[in-house]
C-alpha positions as CSV (number, residue, x, y, z in Angstrom):
1,X,10.3,-31.3,-0.5
2,X,9.8,-33.2,2.7
3,X,6.9,-31.3,4.2
4,X,4.5,-28.8,2.9
5,X,5.3,-26.2,5.6
6,X,8.4,-25.9,7.8
7,X,7.8,-25.3,11.5
8,X,9.9,-22.2,11.5
9,X,7.9,-20.7,8.7
10,X,4.6,-21.4,10.5
11,X,6.0,-19.9,13.7
12,X,7.0,-16.7,11.9
13,X,3.6,-16.4,10.3
14,X,1.8,-17.0,13.6
15,X,4.0,-14.4,15.4
16,X,3.3,-11.9,12.7
17,X,-0.4,-12.5,12.9
18,X,-0.4,-12.2,16.7
19,X,1.7,-9.0,16.6
20,X,-0.6,-7.5,14.0
21,X,-3.7,-8.4,16.0
22,X,-2.5,-6.9,19.2
23,X,-1.2,-3.8,17.5
24,X,-4.6,-3.2,15.9
25,X,-6.6,-4.0,19.0
26,X,-4.3,-2.0,21.3
27,X,-4.6,1.0,19.1
28,X,-8.3,0.7,19.0
29,X,-8.6,0.4,22.8
30,X,-6.2,3.3,23.3
31,X,-8.1,5.6,21.0
32,X,-11.6,4.7,22.4
33,X,-10.5,5.4,25.9
34,X,-9.4,8.9,25.1
35,X,-12.0,11.7,25.6
36,X,-10.4,13.8,22.8
37,X,-7.7,12.9,20.3
38,X,-4.8,15.5,20.5
39,X,-4.3,17.5,17.3
40,X,-0.8,16.1,16.7
41,X,-2.1,12.5,17.1
42,X,-4.9,13.2,14.7
43,X,-2.5,14.7,12.2
44,X,-0.3,11.7,12.5
45,X,-3.3,9.3,11.9
46,X,-4.4,11.4,8.9
47,X,-0.9,11.0,7.4
48,X,-0.9,7.2,7.6
49,X,-2.7,6.4,4.3
50,X,-0.3,8.7,2.3
51,X,2.7,7.0,4.0
52,X,1.4,3.5,3.2
53,X,0.7,4.4,-0.4
54,X,4.1,5.9,-0.8
55,X,5.8,2.8,0.6
56,X,3.9,0.7,-1.9
57,X,4.3,2.9,-5.0
58,X,7.8,4.3,-4.6
59,X,9.7,1.0,-5.0
60,X,7.7,0.1,-8.2
61,X,8.3,3.6,-9.6
62,X,12.0,3.4,-9.1
63,X,12.7,-0.3,-10.0
64,X,9.8,-1.1,-12.3
65,X,11.2,0.2,-15.5
66,X,10.4,3.0,-17.9
67,X,6.9,1.7,-18.7
68,X,5.8,1.5,-15.0
69,X,7.3,4.9,-14.2
70,X,5.6,6.6,-17.1
71,X,2.3,4.9,-16.3
72,X,2.5,6.0,-12.7
73,X,3.1,9.6,-13.8
74,X,0.2,9.5,-16.2
75,X,-2.1,7.8,-13.6
76,X,-1.1,10.5,-11.1
77,X,-2.1,13.3,-13.5
78,X,-5.3,11.5,-14.4
79,X,-6.1,11.0,-10.7
80,X,-6.1,14.7,-10.2
81,X,-9.0,15.0,-12.8
82,X,-11.0,11.8,-12.9
83,X,-12.4,9.2,-10.4
84,X,-10.4,6.2,-9.1
85,X,-11.7,3.4,-11.2
86,X,-11.4,5.2,-14.6
87,X,-7.9,6.2,-13.5
88,X,-6.9,2.6,-12.7
89,X,-8.4,1.4,-16.0
90,X,-6.5,4.1,-17.9
91,X,-3.2,3.2,-16.1
92,X,-3.7,-0.5,-16.9
93,X,-4.3,0.4,-20.6
94,X,-1.3,2.7,-20.7
95,X,1.1,0.1,-19.2
96,X,-0.2,-2.7,-21.5
97,X,0.3,-0.5,-24.6
98,X,3.8,0.6,-23.4
99,X,4.7,-3.1,-22.8
100,X,3.5,-4.1,-26.2
101,X,5.3,-1.2,-28.0
102,X,8.5,-1.2,-25.9
103,X,8.7,-5.0,-25.5
């Protein structure tokens, strides 16, 4: 390896950082200048966390194998009844047991 970082890689990272910064600042400025947020815009903003979670969880559930899919189903059901940290701990325990048993 000649260099630690390639110039093209650094430029891509910098462009992504700049785009992310301006997107966040632009959204903040746009929302703060509004006197009232329209109901449709508010509904769209409220849907963002569920959409982001879905994009993170869905690929793992589909391609992660039987142990991951079963653990996610169990964690989902536990999440309906218990708090977040105990649900995460239970999911971790379940996936570790399944990986030990299944291999």
